[in-house]
PAZAPA-4460 file (N, C-alpha, C; in steps of 0.05 Angstrom, whole numbers, plus 32768, in hexadecimal, padded with zeros to 4 digits):
% residues 280
    n_x    n_y    n_z   ca_x   ca_y   ca_z    c_x    c_y    c_z   seq   type   mol
   8011   7FE8   8000   8000   8000   8000   8011   8019   8000     1      M     A
   8008   802E   7FF2   8018   8046   7FF1   800A   805D   7FE4     2      G     A
   801A   8070   7FD9   8010   8087   7FCB   801B   8087   7FAF     3      V     A
   800A   808D   7F9B   8012   808B   7F7F   800A   80A4   7F70     4      Y     A
   8018   80A9   7F5A   8013   80C0   7F49   8009   80B7   7F2E     5      A     A
   7FF6   80C6   7F23   7FEB   80C0   7F08   7FE9   80DA   7EF9     6      Y     A
   7FF3   80DA   7EE0   7FF2   80F2   7ECF   7FD9   80F1   7EBE     7      A     A
   7FC7   8105   7EC1   7FB1   8108   7EAE   7FBC   8116   7E96     8      V     A
   7FB9   810A   7E7E   7FC8   8113   7E67   7FC3   812F   7E5E     9      G     A
   7FD8   813B   7E52   7FD6   8157   7E48   7FC1   8159   7E32    10      D     A
   7FB4   8170   7E32   7F9F   8174   7E1E   7F9E   8192   7E16    11      Q     A
   7F9B   8197   7DFC   7F99   81B2   7DF3   7F7F   81BE   7DFD    12      S     A
   7F80   81D7   7E07   7F67   81E4   7E11   7F5C   81F6   7DFC    13      L     A
   7F68   81F7   7DE4   7F5E   8207   7DCE   7F62   8225   7DD3    14      G     A
   7F55   8235   7DC2   7F59   8252   7DC3   7F41   8261   7DCC    15      T     A
   7F2E   8253   7DD8   7F16   825F   7DE4   7F18   825C   7E03    16      S     A
   7F02   8261   7E10   7F00   825D   7E2D   7EEE   8245   7E34    17      T     A
   7EEC   8232   7E21   7EDB   821B   7E25   7EE8   8207   7E39    18      A     A
   7ED7   81F8   7E47   7EE0   81E4   7E5A   7EE8   81CB   7E4A    19      K     A
   7F00   81C0   7E4F   7F0B   81AA   7E40   7F13   8194   7E53    20      T     A
   7F09   817B   7E4E   7F12   8165   7E5F   7F2E   815B   7E57    21      E     A
   7F3F   8156   7E6B   7F59   814C   7E66   7F59   812E   7E5F    22      L     A
   7F6F   8123   7E57   7F71   8107   7E4E   7F75   80F4   7E65    23      S     A
   7F60   80E7   7E6E   7F62   80D5   7E84   7F72   80BC   7E7E    24      G     A
   7F72   80B3   7E65   7F81   809A   7E5E   7F9C   80A0   7E52    25      N     A
   7FA4   80BA   7E52   7FBF   80C3   7E49   7FC3   80BE   7E2B    26      Q     A
   7FAD   80BD   7E1C   7FAF   80B7   7DFF   7FB0   80D1   7DEF    27      S     A
   7FAC   80E7   7DFB   7FAA   8100   7DED   7F8E   8108   7DE5    28      G     A
   7F7B   80F7   7DEC   7F5F   80FD   7DE7   7F50   8101   7E01    29      S     A
   7F3E   8114   7E01   7F2F   8119   7E1A   7F21   8100   7E23    30      A     A
   7F20   80FC   7E3D   7F12   80E5   7E48   7F15   80E3   7E66    31      G     A
   7F03   80D3   7E72   7F03   80CF   7E8F   7F1B   80BE   7E98    32      D     A
   7F22   80C1   7EB1   7F35   80AF   7EBE   7F25   809C   7ECF    33      W     A
   7F29   8082   7ECB   7F1C   806D   7EDC   7F30   8066   7EF2    34      I     A
   7F28   806A   7F0A   7F3B   8066   7F20   7F42   8048   7F22    35      L     A
   7F5B   8042   7F29   7F63   8026   7F2D   7F51   8018   7F41    36      P     A
   7F4E   7FFE   7F3D   7F3D   7FEE   7F50   7F47   7FF0   7F6C    37      A     A
   7F61   7FF3   7F70   7F6C   7FF4   7F8B   7F6A   8010   7F98    38      A     A
   7F61   8024   7F89   7F61   803F   7F93   7F4E   8042   7FAB    39      C     A
   7F58   804D   7FC1   7F48   8053   7FD9   7F44   8071   7FDD    40      K     A
   7F51   8081   7FCD   7F4D   809E   7FD0   7F5F   80AE   7FBF    41      G     A
   7F56   80C6   7FB8   7F66   80DA   7FA9   7F71   80ED   7FBE    42      L     A
   7F8B   80F2   7FBD   7F99   8102   7FD1   7F9D   811F   7FC8    43      L     A
   7FA5   8123   7FAF   7FAC   813E   7FA6   7FAD   813F   7F88    44      A     A
   7FAD   8158   7F7D   7FAF   815C   7F61   7FC0   8175   7F5C    45      I     A
   7FCF   8174   7F46   7FE1   818A   7F3F   7FDE   8190   7F21    46      E     A
   7FD2   81A7   7F19   7FD0   81AE   7EFD   7FEA   81BB   7EF3    47      P     A
   7FEF   81B9   7ED9   8004   81C8   7ECC   7FFB   81D0   7EB0    48      Y     A
   8006   81E6   7EA6   7FFE   81F2   7E8D   8016   81FA   7E7D    49      V     A
   8015   81F8   7E63   802B   8201   7E52   8020   8208   7E36    50      Y     A
   8030   8216   7E26   8029   821C   7E0A   803E   820F   7DF8    51      Q     A
   8034   8204   7DE2   8047   81F7   7DCF   8055   820C   7DBE    52      V     A
   8045   821E   7DB2   8050   8233   7DA1   8043   824E   7DA7    53      T     A
   804E   825C   7DBB   8042   8276   7DC1   8044   8289   7DA9    54      P     A
   802F   8298   7DA4   802F   82AA   7D8D   802C   82C7   7D95    55      T     A
   8027   82CC   7DAE   8024   82E8   7DB7   802A   82E8   7DD5    56      S     A
   802F   8300   7DDF   8037   8302   7DFB   801E   8304   7E0C    57      T     A
   800F   82EE   7E0C   7FF7   82EC   7E1D   7FFC   82DA   7E35    58      Q     A
   7FF3   82E3   7E4C   7FF4   82D2   7E63   7FDF   82BC   7E61    59      T     A
   7FE4   82A4   7E6B   7FD1   828D   7E6C   7FC7   828A   7E88    60      V     A
   7FAD   828D   7E8B   7FA0   828A   7EA5   7F8B   8274   7EA3    61      I     A
   7F8D   825E   7EB2   7F7B   8248   7EAF   7F72   823E   7ECB    62      T     A
   7F5C   8230   7ECC   7F54   8221   7EE4   7F52   8204   7EDD    63      T     A
   7F54   81F3   7EF1   7F50   81D6   7EEF   7F39   81CE   7F00    64      L     A
   7F26   81BE   7EF5   7F0F   81B6   7F03   7F0D   8197   7F04    65      K     A
   7F08   818C   7F1B   7F05   816F   7F1F   7EE7   816A   7F24    66      V     A
   7EDD   8156   7F16   7EC1   814E   7F19   7EC0   812F   7F1A    67      E     A
   7EAC   8125   7F29   7EA7   8108   7F28   7E8C   8103   7F36    68      S     A
   7E79   80FA   7F26   7E5F   80F1   7F31   7E64   80D9   7F44    69      D     A
   7E76   80C8   7F3C   7E7B   80B0   7F4C   7E85   80B6   7F68    70      D     A
   7E96   80CB   7F6A   7EA2   80D2   7F84   7E94   80EA   7F91    71      L     A
   7E81   80F5   7F83   7E73   810C   7F8E   7E83   8126   7F8E    72      G     A
   7E95   8129   7F7A   7EA5   8141   7F78   7E98   8154   7F63    73      I     A
   7E8E   816B   7F6D   7E81   817E   7F5B   7E8E   8199   7F5C    74      K     A
   7E9B   81A0   7F72   7EA3   81BC   7F76   7EC0   81BD   7F7E    75      D     A
   7ED2   81B2   7F6D   7EEF   81B4   7F71   7EFB   81C1   7F59    76      F     A
   7F02   81DB   7F5B   7F0E   81EA   7F45   7F24   81FB   7F51    77      E     A
   7F3B   81FA   7F44   7F53   8208   7F4E   7F61   8217   7F37    78      V     A
   7F72   8229   7F3F   7F82   8238   7F2B   7F9C   8229   7F25    79      L     A
   7FA2   8225   7F0C   7FBB   821A   7F03   7FD0   8230   7F04    80      A     A
   7FEA   8229   7F06   7FFF   823E   7F04   7FFC   824C   7EE9    81      P     A
   7FFA   8267   7EE9   7FF8   8275   7ED0   8012   8276   7EC1    82      P     A
   8011   827D   7EA8   8029   8280   7E97   802C   829E   7E90    83      I     A
   8043   82A9   7E96   8048   82C4   7E8E   804D   82C5   7E70    84      G     A
   8045   82DB   7E63   8046   82DD   7E46   8063   82DC   7E3C    85      G     A
   8068   82CC   7E27   8083   82CB   7E1B   8081   82C1   7DFE    86      A     A
   808F   82CD   7DEC   8091   82C3   7DD0   80A9   82B1   7DCE    87      I     A
   80A5   8298   7DC7   80BB   8285   7DC8   80D2   828B   7DB5    88      A     A
   80CD   8299   7D9F   80E2   829F   7D8C   80F5   82B5   7D96    89      T     A
   80ED   82C4   7DA9   80FE   82D9   7DB4   8105   82D5   7DD1    90      T     A
   80F6   82C5   7DDF   80FB   82BF   7DFB   80F4   82A2   7E01    91      N     A
   80FD   8298   7E17   80F7   827D   7E1E   80D9   827A   7E23    92      Y     A
   80CE   8262   7E1B   80B2   825D   7E21   80AE   8259   7E3F    93      G     A
   809A   8266   7E4A   8097   8267   7E67   8081   8253   7E70    94      N     A
   8088   8240   7E81   8075   822E   7E8C   807E   8228   7EA9    95      A     A
   806B   8221   7EBA   8071   821F   7ED6   8064   8206   7EE2    96      D     A
   8074   81F0   7EE4   806A   81D8   7EF2   8072   81DB   7F0F    97      L     A
   805F   81E5   7F1E   8066   81F1   7F38   8059   81E0   7F4E    98      M     A
   8069   81D7   7F61   805F   81C6   7F76   804D   81D5   7F89    99      R     A
   804D   81EF   7F88   803A   81FE   7F98   801D   81FC   7F8E   100      G     A
   801A   81EE   7F77   7FFF   81EB   7F6B   7FF3   81CF   7F72   101      A     A
   7FFF   81C1   7F85   7FF4   81A7   7F8D   7FDE   81AC   7FA1   102      R     A
   7FC5   81A5   7F99   7FAD   81AA   7FAA   7FA3   8190   7FB7   103      Y     A
   7F9C   8190   7FD1   7F92   8178   7FDD   7F76   8171   7FD5   104      P     A
   7F70   8157   7FD3   7F55   814D   7FCC   7F49   813D   7FE3   105      L     A
   7F56   8126   7FEB   7F4D   8115   8000   7F30   810B   7FFC   106      F     A
   7F2A   8102   7FE4   7F11   80F6   7FDE   7F13   80D8   7FDF   107      F     A
   7F03   80CA   7FF0   7F04   80AD   7FF2   7EF9   80A0   7FD9   108      P     A
   7F03   8087   7FD3   7EFB   8079   7FBB   7EF8   805B   7FC2   109      S     A
   7EE8   804D   7FB3   7EE6   8030   7FB5   7EF4   8022   7F9E   110      Q     A
   7EFF   8033   7F8B   7F0C   8027   7F73   7EF9   8025   7F5C   111      G     A
   7F03   802B   7F44   7EF3   8028   7F2C   7EE1   803F   7F24   112      G     A
   7EE1   8055   7F35   7ED0   806B   7F2E   7EDC   807C   7F17   113      E     A
   7ECA   808B   7F0A   7ED3   809D   7EF5   7ED7   80B9   7F00   114      R     A
   7EEC   80C6   7EF6   7EF2   80E2   7EFE   7EF8   80F2   7EE5   115      I     A
   7EEF   810A   7EE5   7EF3   811C   7ECE   7F05   8134   7ED8   116      Q     A
   7F19   813B   7EC8   7F2A   8152   7ECE   7F29   8165   7EB6   117      V     A
   7F22   817E   7EBB   7F1D   8191   7EA6   7F31   81A9   7EA8   118      Y     A
   7F39   81B4   7E91   7F47   81CD   7E90   7F35   81E3   7E85   119      G     A
   7F36   81FB   7E91   7F25   8211   7E88   7F35   822A   7E85   120      I     A
   7F3B   8233   7E6D   7F49   824D   7E69   7F38   8263   7E74   121      P     A
   7F43   8275   7E83   7F35   828C   7E8D   7F38   82A4   7E7A   122      Q     A
   7F4B   82A3   7E69   7F4F   82B7   7E54   7F54   82A8   7E3A   123      I     A
   7F47   82B0   7E24   7F4B   82A3   7E0A   7F66   82AB   7E00   124      A     A
   7F77   8297   7DF8   7F92   829D   7DEE   7F93   8298   7DD0   125      N     A
   7FA4   82A7   7DC2   7FA8   82A3   7DA6   7FB8   8289   7DA0   126      S     A
   7FC8   8280   7DB3   7FD5   8266   7DB1   7FCA   8254   7DC7   127      A     A
   7FC1   823D   7DBF   7FB3   822B   7DD2   7FC6   8222   7DE8   128      A     A
   7FBE   8225   7E02   7FCD   8219   7E17   7FC6   81FB   7E1A   129      P     A
   7FD9   81EC   7E25   7FD4   81D0   7E2B   7FD4   81CD   7E4A   130      Y     A
   7FC3   81BA   7E53   7FC2   81B5   7E70   7FC5   8197   7E75   131      M     A
   7FD2   8191   7E8B   7FD3   8175   7E96   7FD1   8177   7EB4   132      G     A
   7FD1   8160   7EC1   7FD0   8160   7EDE   7FDB   8146   7EE9   133      A     A
   7FE7   8147   7F00   7FEF   812F   7F0F   7FDD   812B   7F27   134      T     A
   7FD3   8113   7F2A   7FC1   810C   7F40   7FCF   80F8   7F52   135      I     A
   7FCE   80FD   7F6C   7FD9   80EA   7F80   7FC2   80DA   7F8C   136      W     A
   7FC5   80BF   7F8C   7FB0   80AE   7F97   7FBD   8099   7FA9   137      W     A
   7FAC   808B   7FB8   7FB6   8077   7FCA   7FA5   805E   7FCA   138      T     A
   7FB1   8048   7FD0   7FA2   802F   7FD4   7FA0   8028   7FF2   139      D     A
   7FA6   803C   8003   7FA4   8038   8020   7F91   804D   802B   140      D     A
   7F7A   8044   8034   7F65   8057   803F   7F70   8066   8057   141      A     A
   7F84   805C   8065   7F8F   806A   807C   7F9D   8084   8074   142      K     A
   7FA4   8087   805A   7FB1   809F   8051   7F9D   80B7   804F   143      M     A
   7F84   80B1   8050   7F6F   80C6   804F   7F6D   80D2   806B   144      L     A
   7F7F   80E3   8072   7F81   80EE   808D   7F71   8108   8091   145      T     A
   7F63   8110   807D   7F54   8129   807F   7F39   8126   8070   146      D     A
   7F27   8139   8075   7F0D   8139   8067   7F11   8142   804A   147      K     A
   7EFF   813B   8038   7F01   8144   801C   7F02   8162   801A   148      P     A
   7F13   816C   8008   7F15   8189   8003   7F03   8191   7FEC   149      Y     A
   7EFA   81A9   7FEE   7EEB   81B7   7FD8   7EFC   81CF   7FD0   150      R     A
   7EF7   81D8   7FB7   7F06   81F0   7FAE   7EF5   81FF   7F9A   151      A     A
   7EF6   8219   7F9B   7EE7   822A   7F89   7EF9   8242   7F81   152      R     A
   7EF4   824C   7F68   7F00   8265   7F60   7EE9   8279   7F5B   153      V     A
   7EF1   8292   7F58   7EDD   82A6   7F54   7ECD   82A3   7F3A   154      G     A
   7EB6   82AF   7F39   7EA5   82AD   7F20   7E95   8294   7F1F   155      G     A
   7E8C   828C   7F07   7E7B   8275   7F03   7E8C   825C   7F03   156      T     A
   7E85   8248   7F14   7E94   822F   7F15   7E95   8221   7EF9   157      P     A
   7EAD   8218   7EF2   7EB1   8209   7EDA   7EAF   821A   7EC0   158      G     A
   7EB3   8234   7EC2   7EB2   8245   7EAB   7EC6   825B   7EAD   159      A     A
   7EC9   826B   7E97   7EDA   8282   7E98   7ECC   8298   7EA8   160      A     A
   7EDA   82AD   7EAF   7ECE   82C2   7EBE   7ED9   82C5   7EDA   161      G     A
   7EEE   82B6   7EE0   7EFA   82B8   7EFB   7F0D   82D0   7EFE   162      A     A
   7F15   82DB   7EE7   7F29   82F1   7EE8   7F1C   830C   7EE9   163      T     A
   7F2B   831F   7EF4   7F23   833B   7EF5   7F3A   834C   7EEE   164      T     A
   7F36   8362   7EE1   7F4B   8375   7EDA   7F57   8382   7EF3   165      S     A
   7F71   8384   7EF3   7F7F   8391   7F0A   7F7B   83AF   7F09   166      T     A
   7F76   83BA   7EF1   7F78   83D7   7EEE   7F95   83E0   7EEE   167      G     A
   7F99   83FA   7EEE   7FB4   8405   7EED   7FBA   8418   7F04   168      T     A
   7FAA   8416   7F19   7FAE   8427   7F30   7FB3   8417   7F49   169      S     A
   7FC2   8422   7F5C   7FC5   8414   7F76   7FAA   8416   7F85   170      T     A
   7FA8   8404   7F99   7F90   8404   7FAA   7F7F   83EB   7FA6   171      G     A
   7F67   83EB   7FB0   7F56   83D3   7FB1   7F46   83D0   7F97   172      N     A
   7F45   83B6   7F8E   7F35   83AF   7F76   7F25   8396   7F7D   173      V     A
   7F0A   8397   7F7B   7EF9   8380   7F81   7EFB   836C   7F6B   174      S     A
   7EFB   8352   7F72   7EFC   833C   7F5F   7EE2   832D   7F5E   175      G     A
   7EE4   8315   7F51   7ECC   8304   7F4E   7EC5   82F8   7F69   176      A     A
   7EAB   82F3   7F6D   7EA1   82E7   7F86   7EA3   82C8   7F84   177      T     A
   7EA3   82BB   7F9B   7EA4   829E   7F9C   7E8C   8294   7FAC   178      I     A
   7E7A   8285   7F9F   7E62   827C   7FAC   7E66   825F   7FB6   179      S     A
   7E60   825B   7FCF   7E62   8240   7FDB   7E46   8239   7FE6   180      I     A
   7E3B   8224   7FDA   7E1F   821D   7FE0   7E1E   8206   7FF5   181      S     A
   7E06   81FE   7FFC   7E03   81E8   800F   7E02   81F3   802B   182      G     A
   7DF1   81E7   803C   7DEE   81EF   8057   7E03   81E1   8069   183      E     A
   7E10   81F0   807A   7E22   81E3   808D   7E3A   81F4   8094   184      G     A
   7E4A   81E9   80A6   7E62   81F6   80AF   7E79   81EE   809D   185      Q     A
   7E88   8202   8094   7E9F   81FD   8083   7EB7   820A   808F   186      R     A
   7ECF   8202   8085   7EE8   820D   808F   7EFA   8214   8077   187      T     A
   7F02   822D   8075   7F15   8235   8061   7F31   8229   8069   188      I     A
   7F3D   821B   8056   7F57   820F   805B   7F6E   821C   804C   189      R     A
   7F67   822B   8037   7F7B   8239   8028   7F6F   824D   8014   190      G     A
   7F7E   8261   800D   7F77   8273   7FF8   7F8D   8274   7FE3   191      I     A
   7F86   8279   7FCB   7F9A   827A   7FB6   7F91   828F   7FA1   192      Y     A
   7FA5   8298   7F92   7F9E   82AC   7F7E   7FB5   82B0   7F6B   193      G     A
   7FAF   82BD   7F54   7FC4   82C5   7F41   7FBF   82E1   7F39   194      I     A
   7FD5   82EE   7F31   7FD3   8308   7F24   7FE7   8308   7F0D   195      I     A
   7FDF   8312   7EF6   7FF0   830F   7EDF   7FEA   8325   7ECB   196      A     A
   7FFE   832F   7EBC   7FF9   8340   7EA5   7FEA   8330   7E90   197      P     A
   7FDB   833E   7E7F   7FCD   8330   7E6A   7FDB   8333   7E4F   198      T     A
   7FD9   834A   7E42   7FE9   8350   7E2B   8001   8361   7E34   199      T     A
   8019   8356   7E31   8030   8362   7E3E   8036   837E   7E31   200      I     A
   803B   8390   7E42   8045   83AB   7E3B   805A   83B3   7E50   201      A     A
   8067   83C9   7E4C   8079   83D3   7E60   806A   83D7   7E7A   202      T     A
   8072   83C9   7E8F   8063   83CA   7EA7   8075   83D1   7EBF   203      V     A
   8069   83D9   7ED4   8077   83DC   7EEE   8073   83C2   7EFD   204      K     A
   8083   83BD   7F12   807E   83A6   7F23   8062   83A6   7F2E   205      P     A
   8057   838E   7F31   803C   838B   7F3C   803E   837E   7F58   206      I     A
   8034   838B   7F6C   8036   8380   7F87   801D   8388   7F97   207      A     A
   8018   8378   7FAC   8001   837E   7FBD   7FF7   8365   7FCB   208      G     A
   7FDD   8364   7FD2   7FD2   834D   7FE0   7FB6   8347   7FD8   209      Y     A
   7FAE   832D   7FDB   7F93   8324   7FD6   7F83   8325   7FF0   210      F     A
   7F69   8328   7FED   7F57   8325   8004   7F40   8313   7FFD   211      T     A
   7F36   8303   8010   7F1E   82F3   800D   7F0E   82F7   8026   212      V     A
   7EF4   82FD   8023   7EE4   8303   803A   7EC7   82FB   8035   213      N     A
   7EB7   82FA   804B   7E9B   82F5   8049   7E8E   82FE   8064   214      A     A
   7E75   8305   8064   7E68   830D   807D   7E6A   82F8   8093   215      P     A
   7E6C   82DE   808B   7E6D   82C9   809E   7E89   82C5   80AA   216      E     A
   7E9D   82D1   809E   7EB9   82CD   80A7   7EBD   82DD   80C2   217      F     A
   7EC9   82D0   80D5   7ED1   82DF   80ED   7EE6   82F4   80E7   218      P     A
   7EF8   82EE   80D4   7F0D   8301   80CC   7F12   82FE   80AE   219      F     A
   7F17   8315   80A1   7F1E   8315   8085   7F39   8307   8081   220      A     A
   7F3D   82FA   806B   7F56   82ED   8064   7F65   82FE   8050   221      L     A
   7F7F   8302   8053   7F8F   8310   8040   7FAB   8304   803F   222      S     A
   7FB7   8306   8028   7FD2   82FB   8024   7FE0   830A   800D   223      A     A
   7FF9   8310   8011   8009   831C   7FFC   800C   8309   7FE5   224      G     A
   8008   8313   7FCC   800D   8302   7FB5   8029   8304   7FAB   225      F     A
   8032   82F0   7F9B   804D   82F0   7F90   8051   8309   7F7F   226      E     A
   8063   831B   7F87   8067   8333   7F77   8075   832D   7F5D   227      P     A
   8070   833D   7F48   807C   8339   7F2E   808D   8351   7F27   228      M     A
   80A5   834C   7F1E   80B6   8361   7F15   80AC   836A   7EF9   229      Q     A
   80AE   8384   7EF4   80A4   838F   7EDB   80B9   8390   7EC6   230      G     A
   80B5   8382   7EAF   80C8   8384   7E99   80C7   839F   7E8B   231      P     A
   80DD   83A8   7E81   80DD   83C1   7E72   80DC   83BC   7E54   232      L     A
   80C9   83AB   7E4D   80C6   83A4   7E31   80AC   8396   7E2D   233      G     A
   80A7   838C   7E15   808D   8380   7E0F   808E   8363   7E07   234      T     A
   80A4   8356   7E0B   80A7   833A   7E01   80A3   8325   7E16   235      A     A
   80A4   832B   7E2F   80A3   8316   7E43   809B   8320   7E5E   236      Q     A
   808C   830F   7E6D   8085   8316   7E89   8081   82FD   7E98   237      S     A
   807A   82FF   7EB1   8077   82E8   7EC3   805C   82E9   7ED0   238      F     A
   8053   82D2   7EDB   803A   82D1   7EEA   803E   82BB   7EFF   239      A     A
   8031   82BE   7F16   8035   82AC   7F2C   801B   82A3   7F39   240      H     A
   801C   828C   7F45   8006   8282   7F56   800E   8287   7F73   241      L     A
   7FFC   8292   7F83   8000   8296   7F9F   7FEE   8283   7FAF   242      T     A
   7FFA   8274   7FC2   7FEB   8262   7FD3   7FF0   8268   7FF0   243      R     A
   7FDA   8269   8000   7FDC   826B   801D   7FCB   8255   8029   244      V     A
   7FD8   8241   8035   7FCA   822A   8040   7FCC   822A   805E   245      D     A
   7FC3   8214   806A   7FC3   820F   8087   7FB3   8224   8095   246      E     A
   7F9C   822D   8089   7F89   823E   8096   7F73   822E   80A3   247      L     A
   7F64   823A   80B4   7F4E   822C   80C1   7F3A   8241   80CA   248      A     A
   7F2A   824C   80B7   7F16   8260   80BE   7EFA   8254   80B8   249      E     A
   7EEA   8251   80CD   7ED0   8245   80CB   7EBB   825A   80C3   250      S     A
   7EA8   8250   80B2   7E92   8261   80AA   7E7A   824F   80A2   251      F     A
   7E62   825B   80A1   7E4A   824C   809A   7E43   8252   807D   252      K     A
   7E39   823D   806F   7E2F   823F   8054   7E11   823D   8053   253      T     A
   7E04   8246   803E   7E0F   8251   8025   7E1C   826D   802A   254      P     A
   7E30   8273   801A   7E3F   828C   801E   7E4A   8296   8003   255      S     A
   7E4C   82B0   8001   7E59   82BD   7FEA   7E71   82CB   7FF4   256      T     A
   7E89   82C2   7FEA   7EA2   82CE   7FF2   7EAA   82E4   7FDF   257      L     A
   7EB4   82FA   7FE9   7EBD   830F   7FD8   7EDC   830D   7FD6   258      T     A
   7EE7   8314   7FBF   7F03   8314   7FBB   7F0C   8330   7FB1   259      T     A
   7F25   8336   7FB6   7F30   8350   7FAD   7F4E   834F   7FAD   260      A     A
   7F5B   8362   7FA0   7F77   8367   7FA3   7F7B   8384   7FAC   261      I     A
   7F91   8388   7FBA   7F9A   83A3   7FC0   7FB5   83A7   7FB4   262      N     A
   7FB8   83B8   7FA0   7FD1   83BB   7F92   7FE1   83D1   7FA0   263      L     A
   7FF9   83CA   7FA8   800C   83DE   7FB3   801F   83E8   7F9D   264      T     A
   8021   83D8   7F87   802F   83E0   7F6F   801E   83D7   7F57   265      A     A
   8016   83E9   7F46   8003   83E3   7F31   8011   83E3   7F16   266      A     A
   8007   83D2   7F03   8013   83D1   7EE8   800A   83E9   7ED7   267      P     A
   801A   83EF   7EC3   8012   8404   7EB1   7FFE   83FB   7E9C   268      S     A
   7FFD   83E0   7E97   7FE8   83D4   7E87   7FDA   83BF   7E98   269      T     A
   7FBF   83C1   7E99   7FB0   83B0   7EAC   7FB4   8393   7EA7   270      A     A
   7FB7   8383   7EBC   7FB8   8366   7EBB   7F9E   835A   7EC5   271      G     A
   7F9F   8341   7ECE   7F88   8333   7ED9   7F8F   8325   7EF2   272      N     A
   7F7B   8321   7F04   7F80   8311   7F1C   7F68   82FF   7F20   273      F     A
   7F6C   82EA   7F30   7F57   82D7   7F37   7F5E   82CB   7F51   274      A     A
   7F49   82C2   7F60   7F4C   82B7   7F7A   7F3C   829E   7F7E   275      N     A
   7F44   828D   7F91   7F35   8275   7F98   7F39   826E   7FB5   276      G     A
   7F29   825A   7FBE   7F2B   8250   7FD9   7F2B   8232   7FDA   277      V     A
   7F39   8227   7FED   7F37   820A   7FF5   7F27   8209   800F   278      L     A
   7F14   81F7   8010   7F04   81F5   8029   7EFA   81D9   802D   279      Y     A
   7EF1   81D3   8045   7EE6   81B9   804C   7ECA   81BC   8058   280      Q     A
***
């Protein structure tokens, strides 16, 4: 008995913002992953994104959504590490397989269930991004040491619309809301977000912090996001995923969470930001 890794195959997400299922059988065609008969639970998932032939300096912002009627997974959607804009013929192609993007699942299994993993571009790109994911699973039920996790991003679940323009001024900017349904007590376990230029122009460094709040929260949550150095050109930039875990803030649902950023250094050309939460 142990812990095992499985790669859900890379799949082109196209040049729109449509929801695309990844390749569960690693054949390069969209399809479900059928869990091994010995599987007793899903432990974690890590998405990654890349571009084969970038054609413009566009940032790639995507979410990954896990669904399974068999396991009762409906509301698990997270932000993949974004890609900063880069033209491969003049600069290195930028991709980020980042261990900070490993999200906990802890969903129990009896083996043989079907699971669907989807990639959802939040901004339509002129060059199609590709997405894949690594899933950690176990054949030992004792490894499920926590309750199942849920995850949501701002906007409509499973669709584009999670991003909001940063604007070009310092100060507070409201983002997309996060709706958590169902009656009961919940606990926020982590918050995450990205901020990224969209069409690269000469920019200043971007710095500040995210906030997540709701009337039901005893205290608002805030965390500094990964600052970005500003290039003095138009060919290349960077984008980062910020994660803050090991939180434990209780609240009652249904609830609508508000998100925002506060920019202490603003870009000269507006970028985009998005936020999400891990909860149980």
